[in-house]
C-alpha positions in Angstrom: 29.0 -9.2 4.3 27.9 -8.7 0.7 24.9 -6.3 0.7 22.8 -5.4 -2.4 20.4 -2.5 -2.2 17.8 -2.4 -5.0 15.3 0.2 -6.2 17.3 3.2 -5.1 17.0 6.8 -6.3 20.2 8.8 -6.5 19.4 10.9 -3.5 18.7 7.8 -1.3 22.2 6.2 -1.8 23.8 8.4 0.9 21.8 6.7 3.6 23.6 3.4 2.9 27.1 4.8 2.6 27.9 4.1 6.3 27.6 0.4 5.6 30.6 0.5 3.2 33.0 0.9 6.1 32.8 -2.8 6.9 30.9 -4.4 4.1 30.8 -4.8 0.3 27.7 -2.8 -0.7 26.2 -2.6 -4.1 23.5 0.0 -4.9 21.2 -0.4 -7.9 18.2 1.5 -9.3 16.4 -1.5 -10.7 14.3 -4.0 -8.8 15.3 -7.5 -8.0 13.6 -9.9 -10.5 13.9 -13.5 -11.7 15.9 -12.3 -14.6 18.5 -10.4 -12.5 18.7 -12.5 -9.3 21.4 -14.8 -10.6 23.7 -11.8 -11.1 23.6 -11.4 -7.3 23.9 -15.0 -6.2 26.6 -14.1 -3.7 24.4 -11.6 -1.9 24.1 -12.2 1.9 21.8 -9.2 2.6 19.3 -7.6 0.1 17.1 -4.6 0.6 14.2 -4.0 -1.7 11.1 -1.9 -2.0 7.6 -2.9 -3.0 8.3 -3.4 -6.7 10.5 -6.4 -6.2 8.7 -9.7 -5.7 10.9 -12.1 -3.6 9.1 -15.3 -4.5 10.6 -18.8 -4.8 11.8 -18.2 -8.3 14.0 -15.3 -7.1 15.0 -16.6 -3.7 16.3 -19.9 -5.0 18.9 -18.0 -7.0 20.3 -16.4 -3.8 21.9 -19.3 -2.0 24.0 -17.2 0.3 21.1 -15.0 1.5 20.7 -14.4 5.2 18.6 -11.2 5.5 15.9 -9.5 3.5 15.5 -5.9 4.7 12.3 -4.7 2.9 11.8 -1.0 2.9 8.1 -1.3 3.5 5.6 -2.1 6.3 4.0 -4.9 4.3 5.9 -8.1 3.5 3.3 -10.0 1.4 5.7 -9.7 -1.6 8.1 -12.0 0.2 7.8 -15.8 0.3 8.1 -16.2 4.1 7.7 -20.0 4.0 10.8 -20.2 1.8 12.7 -17.9 4.1 11.7 -19.9 7.2 12.9 -23.2 5.6 16.2 -21.7 4.5 17.1 -19.6 7.5 16.6 -16.2 5.9 15.5 -13.4 8.3 13.1 -10.8 7.1 12.9 -7.3 8.6 10.4 -4.5 7.8 9.7 -0.9 8.5 6.7 -1.0 10.9 6.1 2.7 11.0 7.5 5.6 8.9 4.7 8.0 8.2 1.2 7.5 9.5 0.4 11.1 8.8 1.9 10.7 5.3 -0.5 8.0 4.1 -3.4 9.6 6.1 -2.9 12.9 4.3 -3.0 11.1 1.0 -6.3 9.6 1.9 -7.7 13.1 2.1 -5.9 14.1 -1.0 -7.9 11.4 -2.8 -11.1 12.2 -1.0 -10.9 16.0 -1.7 -10.1 15.3 -5.3 -13.3 13.3 -5.5 -15.5 15.6 -3.4 -14.5 18.7 -5.3 -13.8 17.1 -8.7 -10.3 18.7 -8.5 -8.8 16.5 -11.3 -11.5 17.5 -13.7 -11.5 21.1 -12.7 -7.7 21.4 -13.1 -7.8 19.6 -16.5 -10.5 21.9 -17.7 -8.8 25.2 -16.7 -5.5 24.1 -18.3 -7.5 23.9 -21.5 -8.7 27.5 -21.0 -12.3 26.5 -19.9 -13.4 28.2 -16.7 -16.9 27.0 -16.7 -18.0 25.4 -13.4 -20.7 23.3 -15.2 -20.6 19.7 -14.1 -18.1 20.3 -11.3 -20.5 20.5 -8.3 -19.1 18.3 -5.5 -20.1 17.6 -1.9 -19.1 18.7 1.6 -17.2 16.4 4.0 -18.5 18.1 7.1 -21.4 16.2 8.6 -20.7 13.1 6.6 -20.1 9.7 8.2 -16.5 8.4 7.7 -16.0 4.6 8.1 -12.5 3.3 8.8 -11.7 -0.3 8.5 -8.5 -1.0 10.4 -7.5 1.3 13.3 -3.7 0.8 13.4 -1.3 3.7 13.3 -2.4 5.0 9.9 -6.1 4.3 10.5 -6.0 6.4 13.8 -4.2 9.3 12.1 -6.8 9.2 9.3 -9.5 9.4 12.0 -7.9 12.5 13.5 -8.0 14.3 10.2 -11.6 13.2 9.5 -12.6 14.6 12.9 -10.9 17.9 11.9 -13.2 18.0 8.9 -16.2 17.7 11.2 -17.0 14.2 10.2 -18.7 11.5 12.3 -16.3 8.5 12.4 -17.2 4.8 12.7 -14.5 2.2 12.8 -14.1 -1.6 12.6 -11.2 -3.6 13.7 -10.6 -7.2 14.9 -8.8 -5.8 17.9 -10.6 -2.6 18.9 -8.6 0.1 20.7 -11.3 1.5 23.0 -8.9 4.0 24.6 -8.2 5.5 21.2 -11.9 5.6 20.5 -12.5 7.7 23.7 -9.6 10.0 23.0 -10.3 10.6 19.3 -14.1 10.6 19.5 -15.1 7.7 17.3 -17.3 4.6 17.6 -16.4 1.0 17.0 -19.2 -1.0 15.2 -19.5 -4.3 13.4 -18.5 -4.3 9.8 -22.1 -4.7 8.5 -23.2 -1.6 10.5 -20.2 0.4 9.2 -21.1 -0.5 5.6 -24.7 0.5 6.0 -24.0 3.9 7.7 -20.8 5.3 6.2 -20.8 7.9 3.4 -17.0 7.3 2.9 -15.2 4.1 3.6 -11.4 4.1 4.0 -9.4 0.8 4.2 -6.3 0.4 6.4 -5.7 -3.4 6.7 -2.8 -5.6 5.6 -3.0 -8.1 2.8 -3.7 -11.5 4.3 -5.9 -14.5 3.3 -8.5 -13.2 5.6 -8.6 -9.7 4.2 -8.5 -10.7 0.5 -11.7 -9.3 -1.1 -12.8 -8.0 2.2 -15.1 -5.8 0.2 -16.8 -7.9 -2.5 -20.3 -8.1 -4.0 -22.0 -8.9 -0.8 -20.4 -6.0 1.1 -21.1 -3.5 -1.7 -24.8 -4.6 -1.6 -24.9 -3.5 2.0 -23.4 -0.1 1.5 -25.3 3.2 1.3 -26.3 4.6 -2.0 -23.6 7.0 -3.2 -20.8 5.8 -1.0 -17.2 6.8 -1.7 -14.4 4.2 -1.4 -10.8 5.1 -0.5 -8.1 2.4 -0.5 -4.4 3.1 0.4 -3.7 -0.3 1.9 -3.4 -3.2 -0.5 -5.1 -3.8 -3.8 -6.5 -7.2 -3.2 -8.6 -6.2 -0.2 -11.2 -5.0 -2.7 -12.8 -7.2 -5.3 -12.4 -4.7 -8.1 -15.0 -6.4 -10.3 -17.5 -5.8 -7.5 -16.3 -2.2 -7.2 -16.8 -1.7 -11.0 -20.4 -3.1 -10.7 -21.0 -0.7 -7.8 -19.8 2.3 -9.8 -21.8 1.2 -12.9 -25.0 0.8 -10.9 -24.5 4.1 -9.0 -24.2 2.5 -5.6 -20.6 3.9 -5.4 -20.3 7.6 -6.2 -16.5 7.4 -6.6 -13.3 5.7 -5.6 -9.8 6.9 -4.7 -7.3 4.1 -5.1 -3.6 4.2 -4.4 -3.3 0.5 -4.9 -4.5 -2.1 -7.4 -4.4 -5.9 -7.3 -2.2 -6.3 -10.3 -0.3 -3.0 -10.2 3.2 -4.6 -10.6 2.2 -6.1 -13.9 0.4 -2.9 -15.2 3.8 -1.1 -14.8 5.4 -3.3 -17.4 3.6 -3.5 -20.7 5.8 -6.3 -21.9 5.1 -8.3 -18.8 1.4 -7.6 -19.2 1.3 -8.9 -22.8 3.3 -12.0 -21.8 0.9 -12.7 -18.9 -2.0 -12.9 -21.3 -0.4 -15.9 -23.0 1.3 -17.6 -20.0 -1.7 -17.1 -17.6 0.7 -16.1 -14.8 -1.7 -13.4 -13.5 -5.4 -13.0 -12.8 -6.5 -11.6 -16.1 -9.9 -10.6 -14.8 -8.2 -8.5 -12.1 -5.9 -7.0 -14.7 -8.9 -6.0 -16.9 -10.7 -4.5 -13.9 -7.6 -2.5 -13.0 -7.5 -1.0 -16.5 -11.2 -0.2 -16.4 -10.9 1.6 -13.1 -7.9 3.7 -14.2 -10.0 5.1 -17.1 -13.3 5.9 -15.2 -13.9 9.6 -14.5 -15.5 8.7 -11.1 -12.2 7.0 -10.0 -8.9 8.6 -9.0 -5.9 6.3 -9.2 -2.4 7.2 -7.9 0.6 4.9 -8.5 1.1 3.5 -4.9 2.6 6.8 -4.0 0.8 7.6 -0.7 4.1 6.9 1.2 6.1 9.1 -1.0 7.2 12.3 0.8 10.7 13.2 1.4 10.3 13.0 5.2 8.6 9.5 5.1 11.2 8.0 2.7 14.0 9.4 4.8 12.5 7.6 7.8 12.2 4.4 5.8 15.9 4.6 4.9 17.0 5.3 8.4 15.0 2.3 9.8 16.2 0.0 7.1 19.9 0.8 7.7 19.3 0.3 11.5 17.6 -3.0 10.8 20.6 -4.2 8.8 23.1 -3.0 11.4 21.1 -4.6 14.2 21.0 -8.0 12.4 24.8 -7.9 11.7 25.4 -7.3 15.4 23.5 -10.5 16.1 20.6 -8.7 17.7 17.8 -8.3 15.1 15.3 -5.4 14.9 11.9 -5.4 13.3 12.3 -9.1 12.3 8.9 -10.4 11.2 9.7 -14.2 11.0 11.2 -16.7 13.5 14.8 -16.6 12.0 17.5 -15.5 14.4 19.9 -12.6 13.7 23.5 -13.2 12.6 26.0 -14.4 15.1 
């Protein structure tokens, strides 16, 4: 099999060395893109991370492709319809670090609650004045979690450790987890109206797109804090900006943005202005949020600890090996494994 692994850092390459014993393996640091896909037309297996978009424009240039092993839990960056029609299996990494992302949630929240970014910036400039740095306690506040999967539940455990009351909403409530962890399931409208902090832990789907938009922000408490480590498009960022401007939202901690792949590439951003390939309103909203003092934005790095990435690599290699044995592991579409 001809296997191409994209978006690898140097230290990650060792994880895939075992595949070289029986297969032709190429390892690259750059993402897979429409410009480079033709260079790998003979690839039968590709593994990418979140910065490669495997849409029709890319996949049509890979006629020999049999497996996409994404090194992520989400697979909304892959054209599953095209894969189904062309017999391409897609595997993911369903779990790798629930605690990793949950810890990042509280990194963002504590940065906002104690104005840590402003305090650090000030002291680096030699200014030790506490003026304007007064924050707020987490203990006693109501923490609202939307989505109680593995990451959501781990986030709840940490919130309870801070002495916070926890409300949760999920389309499939886990009442046993609620009893064990000490939180309450409520309808979304009630959560919006009661929570001091709202943390999102849902996948990107047509149903979750703009899950929090103008109507939902209108129902929130005055001074609410929003944390999003899931997917950028679950929040309507124009509604978030309005909430921040009007004071309804005290602050926001965002590890994801709707148009973050475009923001990374200035040339692509400029090109999109003329070709209308992207949602320019969303792009503008992203840039506004990045520059607001009441908003903390990290570059989709909640997953990025040594331990979590090592687990991602181990699972991805196991997914590829399982597929090649004709078994299939963590396959998210209806395509069978190799025979």
